[in-house]
N, C-alpha and C positions, 0 to 999 in steps of 0.2 A: 445464533450469535449470543454467546453468553447465557443469560438467566433469560433473555427475550422469547418470543417466539417467531422470529424471523430466520429463514433460514439461507445461507449462502453456499454456495458450493464450494470445496475445499478448497480448490483453485479460482481465482478468478484471474483478471487482465484488466494494467494500469496503463497511462498515458503519459509518465513520466518520461522527458527528455524527449522520446521518442515521435511524438504525434507534432505534427510541425517539422519540426526538428529532423527526423530520418524518417517519417512516413506520412505519406500526402494521402486526400481522401480516398483513393482508391485503392490504396494498400490496406488504410485503416478498414475499409469496407470486409476485406477479404479475411482481414483478421479477426474484427469482432464476431463474423460471419461464423467463421470456423471455431473461434470460443464459444458462440452461441451454440451451434448443433452439435457440441462436445459436451453441452450441461453446464458451461459457465452462465451463470447468473448474475454478476457483481461486474460492474465496470466505474473502476476508478477514476478520479480526475480533481482537478484542482484551480482555483481562480490564478495562482501563482505560476502554471505549468505554460512555457511559452507566451507571457502575458495573457493568456484568455485563448489564446490560438487552440491548443489542444482543445478545449473543453468544445468550443464552434467545432471542429472538425468532428468529434464526437455526437456532437449537435445534430449536423447534418448528414452521418450516416445514418442515426438512430432514427431521424425523420423519413428517409429513403426506406429503413428496411419495413419499416411499420410491424412492428414486432407489438404482441400484445404489450402494454406496460405494464401489467401483471405479472409477464413472465421474467423480468432480469430487475434489478436493484442497480442502483445509479446514485453515486456519491461524487459532493465538491467538499472544497476545504477554502478556509479563509484565514487570514493571518497577513501574508506577505505582499497583498495586493497585487496590483497586474502590472504596473509601471516600472519596477526597478526603483532606480535613483531618484525618477522622477516624480514619486507619490508624495503629495501634500498631504498636512494633516487629517487626521481621519478616513484615510484611503489605506492603512495597515492596521494591524492590529486586533483587539478583540473586544473594542466598545460597541454597545448596542449598536452605533451609530453605524461601522463598518460591519458588523456580523448582518445586520438587517440590508443594508445595500449591495454586502456582495452575495446573499443567497438571491437577492430577485437578480442582478448580475449574470449568476449562474443560471437562472430558471431561462433566462432570454438564453443564454449561448447553449445552453441544451437542449433546447426548445420543449420544456419538460414543465407539467404544472405542478412536480413535488419533486423533492429529492429524497431518497429512502433514507440517505446517511447525508449529516452535513458534520463536517469535523471542525475542529479547532486546532490549527494546523500547527502551532508550538502553544505555549503558555505566554500569556502576556501579562508582564511585571507591571505595566501601568494601568491594567484593569482587575477590579478585584472580581473573584472567583464567582461572587456572588451575583455581580452581574453579567457573569457570562449565563448562569445557571439560568437567572430569571428570562434573559433575550431568548434562548434557546427554547425554554420553556411555553413563551411566546409565540414564536414559528412555527412550532408542534401546535398550538391551538389555532393558530391560522392555517393548519394543513400545509404549511409548505415544504416543511421540511419532518419524517415520521421517527427516527431518530437522531439523536445528535453524540458526537463521541470528541475524542481528543486524538492528538498525531506528538510523538515522543514529549509528551509530560512523565514528569517523574510522578513516581507513587505518592508522594505527598499530597501532591494537588489534585490527582485522580482522587483520592479518598477525601479531601475538601472540598470537593464540587458533591461526591456521593453523600458526602453528611449534609453539607445546605441544601442539598434537595429535599432529603430525608424530612430534616427540622422545618423547613415550611410545605410540606407536601408536594412536592415541585417534580419535575422528572431529572432525575440525575444522566450521566453519560452513559452508553449502553457499550460502547467498544472502543479500544484504542488501537491505534497504526505506529507500531515501532518497528524501526529496521530489526529485523532477524535472521541470521544466518550462520555459517559455520566459524566466520570471521567476530559473527557479535551477538553473545549469547548472556551477558551478564544481566541486561536488563529483564527479558523475557523469563530468564531461569533463575533469578533471585530478587531482584528489586522487586517485581510484579507479585511474585508470590500474595501479600497481603490484599493486593489488588484483587485478584482472582478467588480468593477466598470472603474474603467482604464483601464487595462491590459486584461480585459475577461478572465483569467485565469480559467481552468476547475482544479478538486480535484479530486485524486484517492486516497481515506482515508484510513489511516491504522488501525491495533488492534480498530475496532469496537465494540470488546468485553473487553477491558481493559486488552489482555492478560488471557483472561478465567475469569478475575473476575466477568464479568456480564454475566456469565454462571450463577453461585451460586454454582459450584462445589468448592469452597474456602472455602464455610460458615462454615465449621467443620473442616479446619485445608487442609493439601495440600496432593489430592491422587497421589499415588506409580505412575511414568510413564508419569504424568502431565509435562505440560510446567515451572511450577515454581520449579519442582523437580529435572530439570533436572542440571548436573555439568556445572557451570561456567553462572550460572543465578541468584545468590544470589542479584546480584544488582537490579533484577527483581523483585524477593520474599520479600525484602526488600519495593519496592516502593508499591506494590501490597497488601501484607498482612498487611491492618492498621484496627484495628477494627471500627474506624467510617466511613470506605467503605463499611465495610462487612454489618455493619447493615443497613445501606442505600439500598445496592442491596438487603437483606430480604424482605424491604417495597416494592422495585419496583418488588418484584417477585409475591406480593399479587395483584398489576397490571395486571401483565403478566395472573394470571388465571383469574381476570376479563375480561380477553379478550379472556379468551378460548386459550391463546397460551402459550411458554415458556419465558422464562427470555432471552435467548438469542436470540430467533427472534422478541422480544418487542426490544430490544435493538440494534439489525441492523435495524429494522425498524425507530426506531428512528433519526438514522442517516440518513437514505437516504431519510427523509423526509425532510431531510434540501435542498432547492432549490439549493444550491450553493456547494451539494455534487455530480461530474459527476459518481461515482463508489465506490463502500465500497467494500476493498478489504477480503476474508475473507479467514482463514488458518485453517480448520477443517481437522485433521488427520485419520476422521473415516466417510465412509459413511453414518452414520447415523446422523451424527453432520451435516456433510453438506445438507444431506434432510432437517432437521428441519432448517438451517440457508437458506436456500432458499425458505422460508415460508414466509419471511421479505417483499417478494414483494407484497404479497396478504395482508398483515396486515397494510401496514404503510399508507393504504388510510383509514384506520380504528382510526387511531389518531387523533383526534377530537382535537377543541382548549381544551375543557374540561380535556382531559387524558391528554394533554402536560402540560396543569395548574397542574396538579394534579403529573406530574412526575416533573416538575420544586420546585414545595413544596418541596418534598421530599429529592432532591438532593440539596437545601436549594441553 
């Protein structure tokens, strides 16, 4: 993971949208077990995922499985809080109070004594970066987290945090979690280049399938039970369901077929071919989907320069 000694599996498993909303304890147990048995060692979560219910499910599964704690890595994120519009002051953001309270609450929900990675889920303009760095350093010294990270921060703020940590001999961020897929490339491939070069940051990228668009399942509309059919996700539907994107997906499907694989597998393999990607977070809701997603490990080495150029031409 970046310049740290922590080793994350190239593919990981996360619970955004799915746990509680689409996946219950039984299904979560099967999916996490399948992931773990196939070498995945990183499970991603956040306080804001279904108001903390996602972490509760994951915590119950992990307690039931009884896996050696050293054999997997666990994360949470803080910023949005768990109560939505009912949050009171200090129950959101990155103040020392909220980060500390959020960390303690995540440990309880996940039923663990420490987090391997604790993310600042967004940048907080109302809290100084120095306060964030110092708070995370305290949590590390207390043994409650091992590494701290950012998610969806711009390059300037990440470098600010890195420079503050160096100035005061504190521990800076080790990893960033940005969205990265065939439709979302600019941040990873351009904006973050100084971050990779100067700060040695790793990345655990989310939405490698663009919320399912890059599976091809939305080519003829929105299937019942899919992510875009869920209540309160109209904002995501408006972003995803664009005809020009769907036409590109149809052309990408031909590239996948020529390689003898699925569009989903090709799209994930394309992400992990980027050397600045530490781990791509999968969000499968069915075992069959996860089995197919895991094949990206075998496919990504087959993405030759010619194949990559063909994909770039389709994506324009």
